[in-house]
C-alpha positions in Angstrom: -12.9 -2.5 39.3 -13.1 0.6 36.8 -11.0 2.5 39.0 -8.4 -0.1 39.0 -8.2 0.1 35.2 -8.6 3.8 34.4 -5.8 4.3 37.5 -3.3 2.3 35.0 -3.0 5.5 32.9 -1.9 7.7 36.0 1.0 5.1 36.8 2.3 4.9 33.2 5.0 6.9 31.6 4.1 9.0 28.3 2.4 5.9 26.5 -0.8 4.4 27.6 -0.8 1.0 29.6 -0.4 -2.1 27.7 -3.3 -4.2 26.4 -2.2 -7.3 28.7 -2.4 -4.7 31.7 -6.0 -3.6 30.9 -7.0 -7.2 30.2 -5.7 -8.2 33.5 -7.3 -5.3 35.5 -10.5 -5.8 33.4 -11.3 -8.9 35.4 -12.9 -10.6 32.7 -10.0 -11.8 30.8 -11.2 -9.9 27.6 -9.7 -6.3 26.7 -11.2 -3.6 25.4 -12.1 -2.4 21.7 -8.7 -0.9 20.6 -8.7 2.4 19.4 -5.6 3.6 20.8 -2.7 1.5 19.7 -1.9 2.0 15.5 -2.0 -1.4 14.5 -3.2 -3.0 10.7 -6.3 -5.0 11.8 -6.5 -6.9 8.7 -2.8 -8.4 8.7 -2.0 -11.3 9.4 -4.9 -13.1 7.7 -6.6 -15.7 10.1 -4.9 -18.2 8.1 -1.4 -16.9 8.9 -2.2 -16.8 12.6 -3.4 -20.6 12.4 0.2 -21.3 10.7 2.0 -19.4 13.6 -0.2 -21.3 16.3 0.8 -24.5 14.4 4.3 -23.9 14.8 4.1 -22.2 18.4 6.1 -25.0 20.3 8.8 -25.3 17.6 9.2 -21.1 17.3 9.4 -21.0 21.1 11.9 -24.0 21.9 14.6 -22.9 19.7 17.1 -20.1 19.0 16.3 -17.6 16.3 18.9 -17.4 13.2 21.1 -14.4 13.5 20.1 -10.9 12.6 22.1 -11.0 9.5 20.1 -14.2 8.4 16.6 -12.4 9.2 17.8 -9.3 7.8 19.0 -10.7 4.7 15.5 -12.3 4.0 13.9 -8.9 4.5 16.1 -7.1 2.2 15.4 -9.7 -0.8 11.8 -9.2 -0.1 12.0 -5.3 0.1 14.8 -5.3 -2.7 17.2 -3.3 -0.4 20.8 -4.1 -0.2 21.5 -5.8 3.3 24.8 -3.5 3.9 22.2 -0.5 3.8 20.0 -2.1 6.5 19.9 -2.4 10.4 17.1 -4.6 12.0 16.3 -3.8 15.5 13.8 -5.5 18.3 11.1 -2.4 17.4 12.0 0.7 16.0 12.2 2.1 19.4 15.3 0.1 19.8 16.8 1.9 16.8 16.0 5.1 18.3 17.6 4.5 21.4 21.0 3.6 19.3 20.5 6.6 16.8 20.5 8.8 19.9 23.6 7.3 21.5 25.9 6.6 18.5 24.9 9.5 16.1 23.2 12.3 17.9 26.4 14.5 19.6 24.4 17.6 21.4 21.3 18.6 20.0 18.0 17.4 18.2 15.2 19.4 16.1 11.9 17.8 16.5 8.4 19.3 15.4 5.9 18.7 18.1 3.4 17.0 18.7 5.2 13.8 17.6 6.1 10.5 18.7 7.4 10.6 22.6 10.7 8.9 22.0 11.9 11.3 19.7 11.6 13.9 22.5 12.1 11.9 25.4 15.3 9.8 24.6 17.7 12.3 23.5 16.7 14.3 26.8 17.3 11.0 29.0 21.0 11.1 27.8 21.6 14.7 28.2 21.1 16.2 24.5 19.3 19.5 24.0 16.1 19.0 22.1 14.7 21.9 20.0 11.2 21.7 19.4 9.6 23.2 16.7 5.6 23.8 17.5 3.3 22.7 15.0 0.5 25.1 14.8 -3.4 24.0 15.1 -4.4 26.9 13.2 -2.6 25.4 9.9 -4.0 22.1 10.8 -0.7 21.0 12.3 1.0 20.8 8.8 4.8 21.2 9.0 6.1 23.6 7.0 9.5 22.6 6.0 10.8 26.0 5.1 10.0 27.5 8.4 11.4 24.3 10.1 14.7 24.9 8.3 15.0 28.4 9.4 14.2 27.1 12.9 17.1 24.4 13.0 19.4 27.1 11.3 18.9 29.9 14.0 19.2 27.2 17.2 22.2 25.8 15.5 20.9 22.3 15.9 23.1 19.6 14.7 20.4 16.8 14.1 16.7 16.8 13.1 13.8 14.5 12.7 10.8 14.5 10.8 8.1 11.7 11.1 6.1 11.2 7.9 3.2 10.9 8.4 3.3 12.6 11.6 2.1 10.8 14.8 -0.3 11.8 16.4 -1.9 14.0 13.6 -1.0 11.9 10.5 0.3 14.9 8.5 1.9 14.2 5.2 4.8 15.6 3.2 5.4 14.6 -0.4 8.6 13.2 -1.4 10.1 15.7 -3.5 9.8 18.2 -0.4 11.5 15.7 2.1 14.3 15.4 -0.4 14.8 19.2 -0.8 15.1 19.6 2.8 17.4 16.7 3.1 19.9 18.5 0.6 19.4 21.5 2.5 20.6 20.1 5.6 23.1 18.2 3.9 25.7 19.8 6.7 23.9 18.4 9.9 25.4 15.4 11.9 22.3 13.7 11.0 18.7 13.8 9.6 16.5 11.1 10.5 13.2 10.6 8.5 10.8 8.2 10.5 8.4 6.7 8.1 6.8 4.2 10.2 3.1 4.7 9.4 3.9 5.6 5.6 2.6 2.0 4.1 -1.0 3.6 5.1 -0.4 6.6 2.9 -2.0 6.7 -0.4 -1.2 10.3 -1.5 1.5 9.5 -3.4 2.4 6.0 -5.5 5.8 5.7 -4.1 6.2 8.2 -1.1 9.3 6.9 0.7 12.7 8.4 0.5 14.8 5.2 1.2 16.7 5.3 -2.2 17.7 8.6 -1.6 19.0 8.2 2.0 21.4 5.4 0.9 23.1 7.8 -1.1 23.5 10.5 1.5 26.2 10.6 4.3 23.7 11.9 7.0 20.4 10.6 6.4 18.6 7.6 8.1 15.0 6.2 7.1 13.1 4.4 10.1 10.8 2.1 9.3 8.3 -0.2 11.8 7.3 -3.6 10.9 4.6 -3.9 13.9 2.3 -1.4 12.7 1.9 -2.2 9.0 1.8 -6.0 9.5 -0.4 -5.9 12.8 2.1 -7.5 15.1 3.0 -4.8 17.7 3.9 -7.8 19.9 6.7 -9.0 17.7 9.0 -6.5 18.1 10.8 -5.7 15.0 11.6 -2.7 12.6 14.5 -1.7 10.6 16.5 1.8 9.6 17.8 2.1 5.9 21.0 4.3 5.4 24.3 4.5 3.3 26.3 1.2 4.3 28.8 3.5 6.8 26.0 4.7 8.9 23.7 1.5 8.9 27.0 -0.6 9.6 27.8 1.6 12.8 24.4 0.8 14.1 24.4 -2.3 13.3 27.9 -2.9 14.6 26.5 -2.4 18.3 23.0 -4.7 18.1 23.2 -8.2 19.5 23.9 -11.0 17.5 20.2 -12.3 18.3 18.7 -9.4 19.1 15.6 -10.6 16.8 13.3 -13.3 18.1 12.1 -16.5 16.7 8.6 -14.8 15.9 10.0 -12.1 14.0 12.0 -14.7 11.8 9.2 -16.7 11.1 7.0 -13.8 10.3 9.5 -12.3 8.1 10.1 -15.6 6.1 6.1 -16.3 5.5 5.7 -12.6 4.4 7.0 -13.7 0.8 3.9 -15.7 0.4 1.2 -13.2 1.3 2.0 -9.8 -0.5 -1.3 -10.0 -2.1 -3.0 -10.4 1.3 -1.1 -7.5 2.9 -1.7 -4.9 0.1 -5.4 -5.6 0.4 -5.4 -5.0 4.1 -3.3 -1.9 3.2 -6.4 -0.4 1.0 -9.0 -1.5 3.2 -7.2 0.3 6.1 -7.4 3.7 3.7 -11.0 3.1 2.9 -12.0 2.7 6.7 -10.0 6.0 7.2 -12.2 7.7 4.7 -15.6 6.5 6.3 -14.2 6.9 10.0 -13.2 10.4 9.5 -16.7 11.0 7.8 -18.6 9.7 10.5 -16.7 11.5 13.2 -16.8 14.6 11.4 -20.6 14.6 11.9 -20.2 14.8 15.7 -21.0 18.2 16.7 -18.0 20.4 18.0 -15.6 17.5 16.8 -12.9 18.5 14.7 -11.1 16.0 12.5 -7.7 16.9 11.2 -6.6 15.5 7.6 -4.5 12.2 8.1 -2.1 9.6 5.9 -1.5 7.7 8.9 -3.7 4.4 9.9 -5.4 6.9 12.9 -7.1 10.1 12.9 -6.4 13.0 15.2 -9.6 14.8 16.5 -9.9 17.8 18.8 -12.8 17.2 21.3 -15.9 19.8 21.7 -15.3 22.7 24.0 -16.6 21.6 27.5 -15.0 18.3 26.9 -11.8 17.1 28.7 -10.0 14.2 27.1 -8.9 12.3 30.2 -12.8 12.3 31.5 -13.7 11.1 28.0 -11.0 8.3 27.9 -11.9 7.1 31.4 -15.7 7.0 30.7 -15.3 5.2 27.2 -13.2 2.5 28.8 -15.4 2.2 32.1 -18.8 2.5 30.1 -18.4 1.4 26.5 -15.2 -1.0 26.7 -13.4 1.4 24.4 -9.7 2.2 24.6 -8.5 5.5 23.1 -5.2 7.5 23.2 -5.7 10.9 25.1 -3.0 13.1 23.8 -2.6 15.4 26.7 0.7 13.8 27.5 2.2 14.6 24.1 4.7 17.8 24.2 3.0 20.3 21.9 -0.7 18.8 22.5 -3.2 18.8 25.4 -6.3 17.1 26.5 -8.5 18.5 24.2 -7.2 15.8 21.5 -7.6 12.5 21.1 -5.9 9.9 18.6 -8.3 7.4 17.3 -7.1 4.2 15.3 -8.4 3.5 11.9 -10.6 0.3 12.7 -13.4 -1.9 10.9 -16.9 -0.2 10.4 -18.6 -2.5 13.0 -16.0 -1.2 15.5 -16.4 2.8 14.6 -20.4 2.4 14.8 -19.6 1.4 18.7 -17.1 4.5 19.2 -19.4 6.9 17.4 -22.2 5.8 19.6 -20.0 6.0 22.9 -18.9 9.5 21.9 -22.4 10.7 21.5 -23.3 9.2 25.1 -20.2 10.7 26.8 -19.9 13.9 24.9 -23.8 15.1 24.8 -25.4 13.1 27.6 -27.6 11.0 25.2 -27.6 8.1 27.7 -30.1 8.1 30.3 -28.7 9.5 33.5 -25.6 10.8 32.0 -24.1 14.4 31.8 -21.7 15.7 29.2 -18.3 15.6 30.5 -17.0 18.6 32.2 -13.9 20.7 31.1 -11.0 20.8 33.9 -10.7 24.5 34.9 -6.8 23.8 34.2 -5.0 22.2 31.2 -3.1 19.0 32.0 0.7 19.5 31.6 3.1 17.3 30.1 4.6 14.4 32.1 6.8 11.8 30.7 6.7 9.7 33.9 10.5 10.4 34.5 11.5 13.1 36.9 14.7 13.7 35.0 13.1 14.0 31.6 10.6 16.6 32.9 13.1 18.7 34.4 14.9 19.0 31.1 11.4 19.7 29.2 11.1 22.5 31.7 14.9 23.7 31.0 14.6 23.6 27.5 11.7 24.8 25.1 9.4 21.8 25.9 6.8 24.8 27.1 7.7 27.0 24.3 10.8 28.9 24.6 11.0 32.5 22.6 12.8 31.9 19.4 15.5 34.5 18.6 14.7 34.7 15.1 12.3 36.1 12.5 8.8 34.7 12.6 6.9 34.4 9.7 3.0 35.7 10.0 0.9 33.3 10.7 -1.7 31.5 8.6 -5.0 33.0 9.0 -7.7 30.6 9.9 -11.1 30.3 8.2 -13.8 32.3 9.7 -15.5 29.4 11.3 -12.3 28.3 13.2 -10.9 30.5 16.1 -7.4 30.6 15.5 -5.3 30.1 18.9 -3.1 33.1 20.3 0.1 33.0 19.1 3.1 32.4 21.4 4.7 35.8 22.0 8.2 35.6 20.6 10.8 38.6 20.3 11.4 40.0 16.8 14.9 41.2 16.2 13.4 44.7 15.0 9.9 46.2 15.6 7.5 45.7 13.1 4.6 48.0 12.3 1.1 46.5 12.7 -1.1 47.4 9.8 -4.4 49.1 10.6 -6.5 46.0 9.7 -5.2 42.6 9.5 -4.9 41.0 6.0 -5.5 37.2 5.6 -2.8 35.3 4.3 -3.8 33.5 1.4 -4.3 29.8 1.3 -2.6 27.5 -0.7 -4.6 26.6 -4.0 -6.8 23.7 -3.9 -5.6 20.8 -5.5 -7.7 20.6 -9.4 -10.4 18.3 -9.0 -8.9 15.8 -11.4 -5.8 15.5 -9.1 -8.1 14.6 -6.2 -10.0 12.0 -7.8 -9.2 8.4 -6.3 -10.9 5.7 -4.0 -9.3 7.5 -1.0 -8.4 11.3 -0.9 -5.7 12.2 1.4 -8.1 13.0 4.5 -11.3 14.9 4.9 -11.7 18.6 5.7 -11.6 19.4 9.3 -15.1 20.4 10.3 -15.4 24.4 9.1 -11.5 24.3 8.7 -8.9 23.6 6.1 -9.5 20.9 3.2 -6.6 18.3 3.0 -5.3 19.9 -0.3 -5.1 23.2 1.6 -3.3 21.6 4.5 -1.2 19.3 2.8 -1.0 20.5 -0.9 2.3 22.8 -0.6 5.0 22.1 1.9 7.0 25.6 1.5 7.3 28.4 -0.8 7.6 27.5 -4.2 6.8 23.8 -4.2 3.9 23.0 -6.3 1.5 20.2 -4.6 1.8 16.7 -5.8 -1.6 14.9 -7.2 -3.1 12.1 -5.1 -2.6 9.0 -7.1 -4.9 6.7 -5.4 -3.9 3.2 -5.0 -0.7 1.2 -6.1 -1.4 -2.1 -8.0 -1.7 -5.0 -5.7 -0.3 -7.7 -7.9 3.1 -7.8 -6.4 5.0 -7.2 -2.9 5.6 -3.8 -1.8 9.1 -2.5 -2.9 11.5 -0.4 -1.0 9.4 2.9 -1.2 6.7 1.2 0.6 4.4 0.8 -2.3 3.5 -1.8 -4.9 
């Protein structure tokens, strides 16, 4: 039975198997503790689930209202003009239409990130220019270097995920607005804010208001993740009316189901509970990061999502850790070896309540360090796990583009020096336009100044330091030359429903 369960990971594409599949194969009808699917564990409330259960027959029997009706209710809730919004059967449906309608020839994407942003355009024959995020800088996205990369490659569309999946990296609103202004001549700029409502580094971090004023910007938002309802496929995009209308015109009249309608119309009565659920996730994120960082050799990267990106100790191989956690401890984790730009040394762990985290930490101790009687620490494979999307055509396109890191014909900035306690990975060889003399002794690049203590005060600081590595302020505090760090502001007021910027 254990082999049946773990084999599901090798038969799926670039995602993990569904909880339904794991439950069927488990044999007892009960799924594992889910540290894989990034879902809000505190919303909907039990009373809301009871309400949906009481209306199950009605919801499943009748047609839903049109997508326009459901979209109008959501816009009334979020204080957005309906003509600037298009709702989809999950954000993945919207990504598909964005690719088909608006990406003409090429798309720039920082990696690692959400796999559909790399795989979807390659499936339709577009060139995907992948900008590698560096482990030595905590996977922080430097927007100035990203802009130079886009110009050097001649890319016509660009994506930023904020926070990024899988590492939870966060960019402040003012920096993204500057980037959008600098990329005003591109065909399209997409800001994927699917996890933004879990962030607390800024009071109003969303750029939806700025997107509506620009002819080439789309902001993508998920509802399943923050509402804890992945099974109800719904999400939305915000753009200027012309751009939003192009996508909306291609969507079926009934692309949203009756469950999505029921949830959207009940949300106005549960704003306080929703905001409290976000606050609890943020508290749990800090507690979980601290517990994981205490494990020897485990590195925890700062995150503003509802998940944590961790690097396993030397000697541990992610697929083995994943399989043993599942079969021996009934814990499901996301091993990131099939994410472009990542490897099997990394796991993404969803933030969950403390009782579940204690079980995760105990399971990791036994799997990683052999503390369980008769168990040995997991081995590290002789060769790394290469990327496979599960689709042969996509894999061929990865090989023919820069999925494995094609050298860029552009000047490359000096890498940020890693702290003494962390060994920086060897940089990829990249041809320089002119020979650059090497200094007699390497000079460390100064790190951004830490945020003053007063600015970092709040119930939930933006992440915790990586073990022996960079602090959250160093990694996320600045996003490019000349940009001042924005202070962490703590939680918003929970008295009202979150507005279009994603906060109260």
